[in-house]
C-alpha positions as CSV (number, residue, x, y, z in Angstrom):
1,M,-80.0,41.0,-56.6
2,V,-79.0,43.7,-59.1
3,R,-81.3,46.6,-60.1
4,R,-81.6,47.4,-63.7
5,Q,-84.0,50.1,-64.8
6,G,-86.2,49.5,-61.8
7,V,-86.3,45.7,-62.3
8,E,-84.5,43.4,-60.0
9,V,-82.3,40.9,-61.8
10,E,-81.2,37.9,-59.8
11,R,-77.5,37.1,-60.1
12,C,-76.7,33.8,-61.8
13,K,-74.8,31.8,-59.2
14,S,-73.5,29.2,-61.5
15,V,-72.0,31.7,-63.9
16,S,-70.5,33.8,-61.1
17,T,-69.0,30.7,-59.5
18,I,-67.5,29.5,-62.8
19,Q,-66.1,33.0,-63.4
20,R,-64.4,32.9,-60.0
21,M,-63.0,29.4,-60.7
22,I,-61.5,30.0,-64.2
23,G,-61.5,33.8,-64.3
24,G,-57.7,34.3,-64.0
25,K,-56.0,35.9,-67.0
26,W,-54.3,32.6,-68.1
27,K,-56.5,29.8,-66.7
28,I,-58.4,29.0,-69.8
29,E,-55.2,29.0,-71.8
30,I,-53.5,26.7,-69.3
31,L,-56.5,24.3,-69.5
32,F,-56.4,24.4,-73.2
33,Y,-52.7,23.4,-73.4
34,V,-53.1,20.6,-70.7
35,A,-56.4,19.3,-72.2
36,L,-55.8,19.6,-76.0
37,K,-52.1,19.8,-76.5
38,D,-50.9,17.3,-73.9
39,V,-48.7,19.8,-72.2
40,R,-48.0,18.5,-68.7
41,H,-45.0,20.3,-67.3
42,F,-44.5,23.7,-65.8
43,G,-41.7,24.7,-68.2
44,Q,-43.6,23.5,-71.2
45,L,-46.7,25.6,-70.1
46,R,-44.5,28.6,-69.6
47,R,-43.0,28.3,-73.1
48,C,-46.4,27.8,-74.7
49,I,-48.0,30.8,-73.0
50,G,-45.0,33.0,-73.4
51,N,-45.5,36.3,-71.5
52,I,-46.3,34.9,-68.1
53,S,-44.2,35.0,-64.9
54,E,-43.3,31.9,-63.0
55,S,-45.1,33.2,-59.9
56,T,-48.3,33.9,-61.9
57,L,-48.2,30.5,-63.6
58,S,-47.6,28.8,-60.2
59,K,-50.5,30.7,-58.6
60,Q,-52.9,30.0,-61.5
61,L,-51.9,26.3,-61.6
62,K,-52.5,26.0,-57.8
63,E,-55.9,27.6,-58.1
64,L,-56.9,25.2,-60.9
65,V,-55.8,22.3,-58.7
66,D,-57.6,23.8,-55.7
67,N,-60.8,24.2,-57.8
68,G,-60.6,20.6,-59.1
69,F,-59.8,21.1,-62.7
70,L,-56.2,19.8,-62.6
71,E,-54.3,17.3,-60.6
72,R,-50.7,17.9,-59.6
73,I,-48.5,14.8,-59.6
74,D,-45.2,15.2,-57.8
75,Y,-42.9,12.3,-58.4
76,G,-40.6,13.2,-55.5
77,E,-37.5,13.1,-57.6
78,I,-34.4,15.4,-57.7
79,P,-34.4,17.4,-59.8
80,P,-38.1,17.9,-59.2
81,R,-40.5,16.4,-61.7
82,V,-44.1,17.5,-61.5
83,E,-46.9,16.9,-64.0
84,Y,-50.4,18.4,-64.3
85,T,-53.3,16.3,-65.7
86,L,-57.0,16.9,-66.0
87,T,-59.3,15.7,-63.3
88,T,-62.8,14.4,-64.1
89,R,-64.0,18.0,-63.7
90,G,-61.3,19.2,-66.0
91,E,-62.3,16.6,-68.6
92,S,-65.9,17.7,-68.4
93,F,-64.7,21.2,-69.4
94,V,-63.0,20.1,-72.6
95,P,-66.2,20.4,-74.8
96,I,-66.5,24.1,-73.6
97,L,-62.8,24.7,-74.5
98,L,-63.5,23.2,-77.9
99,A,-66.6,25.3,-78.4
100,M,-64.6,28.5,-77.4
101,K,-61.9,27.5,-79.9
102,H,-64.4,27.0,-82.6
103,W,-66.2,30.2,-81.8
104,G,-62.9,32.1,-82.0
105,E,-62.1,30.6,-85.3
106,E,-65.6,31.3,-86.8
107,E,-66.5,34.6,-85.3
108,L,-63.0,36.2,-84.9
109,G,-61.4,34.6,-88.0
110,L,-58.5,33.3,-85.9
């Protein structure tokens, strides 16, 4: 519980859990490109996002896989071919991504 002006406010577990799962600097943008722009490969994601290091992109992709938003498909080929696709959980997040995109366009004029 958090105290605010003498009143105890209970922390919202669902919001704090979601924040932990998708709170990385690039995670929402990664989900956007995979979900709405059909970007599936590491190199494509890096080009779309731009100013992100390979290690940061790898880390954030791994966390999204670990948290059940993305599936990593390794084709076991040389040179390596890996694709990322949405899981059922990731697909359930698409309406939220669309709402965020719409809000940004309406409220921020983007």
